[in-house]
Legacy VTK file of the C-alpha trace (Angstrom):
# vtk DataFile Version 3.0
C-alpha trace
ASCII
DATASET POLYDATA
POINTS 237 float
0.081 0.214 -0.081
1.095 3.501 -0.672
2.435 5.331 2.023
2.118 9.348 1.509
3.851 10.284 4.623
6.827 8.356 3.467
6.660 9.073 0.033
6.962 12.905 1.169
9.691 12.231 3.514
11.724 10.653 0.951
10.874 13.710 -1.569
12.427 16.219 0.941
15.240 13.998 2.471
14.235 11.868 5.110
16.924 9.828 7.241
18.062 6.966 5.559
17.583 4.091 8.087
20.693 2.735 9.637
22.716 5.473 8.645
23.532 8.765 9.973
22.674 10.705 6.557
19.662 11.678 4.326
19.052 10.676 1.003
20.107 14.359 -0.243
23.617 13.943 1.115
24.386 11.959 -1.611
22.652 13.257 -3.928
25.362 13.774 -6.461
26.035 9.872 -5.554
22.536 8.322 -6.288
23.852 5.968 -9.457
27.096 4.974 -7.719
25.035 4.285 -4.656
22.301 2.389 -6.650
25.220 -0.091 -7.614
26.490 0.095 -4.031
23.446 0.098 -1.707
20.138 -0.198 -2.797
18.749 0.942 0.148
20.500 4.156 0.637
19.909 4.976 -2.988
16.316 5.892 -2.279
17.351 9.152 -3.296
13.845 10.473 -4.683
14.595 14.087 -4.045
18.220 13.544 -6.041
16.668 11.403 -8.762
13.334 13.652 -9.035
14.071 16.980 -8.067
17.740 17.355 -9.434
19.452 18.441 -6.121
22.803 17.554 -7.280
23.176 21.253 -7.647
22.180 24.172 -6.042
20.144 24.387 -2.665
18.829 21.687 -0.584
16.880 21.283 2.817
18.877 21.684 5.931
18.624 19.390 9.017
15.773 20.763 10.739
13.242 20.497 8.223
14.700 16.574 7.842
14.343 15.384 11.259
10.842 16.843 11.261
9.447 14.527 8.702
8.288 16.166 5.188
4.416 16.822 6.599
5.471 18.656 9.312
8.505 20.480 7.801
6.132 22.071 5.175
3.566 22.650 7.792
5.931 24.318 10.062
7.709 26.469 7.525
4.495 27.692 5.897
3.193 28.368 9.695
6.025 30.567 10.364
5.942 32.165 7.119
2.453 32.992 7.889
3.209 34.358 11.084
5.532 36.454 10.271
3.518 37.657 7.759
0.563 38.362 9.976
2.587 40.050 12.271
3.940 42.464 10.031
7.378 41.581 9.998
9.662 42.298 7.100
10.900 39.512 5.075
14.481 38.708 5.391
16.728 39.424 2.862
19.429 36.993 3.424
18.956 33.480 5.115
20.285 33.463 8.949
24.287 32.053 9.202
22.750 29.626 11.643
20.452 27.139 10.590
16.704 28.650 12.119
14.620 26.757 14.781
11.810 24.713 13.162
8.796 23.545 14.954
5.912 21.763 13.612
2.758 23.642 13.519
0.466 23.831 16.441
-2.124 21.209 16.706
-5.001 23.687 17.015
-4.117 25.607 13.834
-5.362 24.684 10.452
-1.585 24.302 9.891
-1.655 20.827 11.187
-2.050 17.961 9.854
-4.801 16.489 11.794
-6.909 19.763 10.763
-6.870 18.687 6.974
-10.545 18.718 5.922
-9.873 16.023 3.138
-7.714 13.770 5.529
-4.198 13.771 5.865
-3.167 11.164 3.338
-4.900 12.659 0.819
-3.546 16.376 1.692
-0.014 14.800 1.796
-0.611 13.176 -1.864
-1.511 16.650 -2.850
1.698 17.982 -1.555
3.534 15.190 -3.837
2.053 16.102 -6.344
2.520 19.675 -5.815
6.434 19.319 -5.560
6.439 16.920 -8.947
4.768 19.905 -10.793
7.328 22.040 -9.835
10.023 19.981 -10.270
8.925 19.653 -14.045
8.422 23.803 -14.375
11.916 23.608 -16.376
10.578 21.173 -18.908
13.680 18.893 -18.000
11.621 15.760 -17.608
11.512 14.814 -21.027
11.022 11.155 -22.517
14.831 9.962 -22.258
14.640 11.708 -18.458
11.804 9.752 -17.512
13.255 6.616 -18.656
16.552 7.346 -16.254
14.174 7.811 -13.536
12.296 4.567 -13.672
15.724 2.848 -13.874
16.792 4.937 -10.791
13.549 4.337 -8.992
13.678 0.550 -9.564
17.080 0.407 -7.460
16.053 2.700 -4.891
13.724 0.298 -3.395
10.565 2.690 -2.386
8.310 0.056 -3.553
5.878 -0.844 -6.564
3.145 1.218 -5.820
4.641 4.437 -4.777
7.213 3.480 -8.204
3.982 3.681 -10.378
2.450 6.786 -8.511
5.510 8.791 -8.707
6.291 7.471 -12.584
2.341 8.427 -13.284
2.678 11.742 -12.082
5.836 12.564 -14.107
3.723 11.478 -17.316
0.721 13.720 -16.287
0.688 17.255 -18.051
0.535 20.236 -16.092
-3.058 20.582 -14.467
-2.888 23.134 -12.297
-6.471 23.497 -11.684
-6.792 20.180 -9.906
-3.631 20.928 -7.998
-4.942 24.054 -6.700
-7.994 22.632 -6.012
-6.615 19.776 -4.150
-5.346 22.597 -1.330
-9.273 23.242 0.730
-8.464 26.101 3.424
-5.905 28.968 3.382
-3.489 27.447 5.008
-3.308 24.204 2.622
-2.961 26.753 -0.377
-0.279 28.342 1.755
1.592 24.632 2.453
1.299 23.880 -1.300
3.354 26.893 -2.063
5.382 26.449 0.360
6.218 22.755 -0.822
6.685 23.838 -4.244
9.079 26.824 -3.312
10.755 23.681 -1.553
11.754 21.576 -4.424
12.643 24.677 -6.655
14.950 27.390 -6.508
14.037 29.846 -9.166
16.752 30.035 -11.113
15.279 30.274 -14.774
12.269 32.362 -16.111
10.118 29.645 -16.575
10.380 28.269 -12.717
10.035 31.616 -11.295
6.937 32.157 -13.636
5.909 28.549 -12.409
6.106 29.800 -8.975
4.127 33.276 -9.965
1.488 31.469 -11.581
0.993 29.086 -8.883
0.729 31.853 -6.490
-1.479 33.717 -8.352
-4.002 30.958 -8.893
-3.732 30.119 -4.862
-5.008 33.965 -4.482
-1.613 34.610 -2.277
-0.606 38.412 -1.114
2.528 39.144 -2.714
3.969 40.149 0.765
3.125 36.798 2.124
4.762 35.040 -1.071
7.851 37.049 -0.037
7.807 35.554 3.358
7.806 32.073 2.087
10.676 32.932 0.004
12.458 34.096 3.599
11.648 31.221 5.305
12.370 28.704 2.848
15.333 30.074 2.041
16.245 30.446 5.332
15.515 26.635 5.666
17.858 25.981 2.607
21.687 25.374 2.257
24.277 24.830 -0.475
24.400 21.233 -1.878
26.493 18.926 -0.563
26.952 20.977 2.891
LINES 1 238
237 0 1 2 3 4 5 6 7 8 9 10 11 12 13 14 15 16 17 18 19 20 21 22 23 24 25 26 27 28 29 30 31 32 33 34 35 36 37 38 39 40 41 42 43 44 45 46 47 48 49 50 51 52 53 54 55 56 57 58 59 60 61 62 63 64 65 66 67 68 69 70 71 72 73 74 75 76 77 78 79 80 81 82 83 84 85 86 87 88 89 90 91 92 93 94 95 96 97 98 99 100 101 102 103 104 105 106 107 108 109 110 111 112 113 114 115 116 117 118 119 120 121 122 123 124 125 126 127 128 129 130 131 132 133 134 135 136 137 138 139 140 141 142 143 144 145 146 147 148 149 150 151 152 153 154 155 156 157 158 159 160 161 162 163 164 165 166 167 168 169 170 171 172 173 174 175 176 177 178 179 180 181 182 183 184 185 186 187 188 189 190 191 192 193 194 195 196 197 198 199 200 201 202 203 204 205 206 207 208 209 210 211 212 213 214 215 216 217 218 219 220 221 222 223 224 225 226 227 228 229 230 231 232 233 234 235 236
């Protein structure tokens, strides 16, 4: 059975069982890892989201687990926005504290009106859609991803789900409709921004389009940008 929470953890860089590292720690070595150690090669983030370069999610978010990390970052951005704080222009020198969202807020998974598992799948779909935004996932790339997923040991259902999502045409209407509350809309955008660093016009354009479709104010988008940037570090560190 497909486990949405585990899949989301893998995409964000969950701890590899029995080791002290995460799948993202080894992003640049995914192919060799697949040959040497199929378990450690569960580098879905590296395979799907191109994390060999750029920036990656740091320890605080990874330790919480994917769902709590996304909710915590979205909640933090919202609180800063609501309190009228100025978005930080540069990431903090030290890794910021990140807490899961409070249980009595709409950001907590238990408050999801459609159910935690269904919303988790929506977040996974958001991340995959963002990863495809620059158009680099062509037929050849999909075949490479399929080959690596088979070696990753993530399970047949998860593998089929991910490949189906990679092949699915971009459908912002369905994606946006998967967020039932304002808090979920913010989480969906946060998950998308965690996935990519908008280094190209296409990626920036995708995030701007998504924010517009979600009805997010520019100031709130700026706070998400600042919060996510603070939770990411140069790849390989």
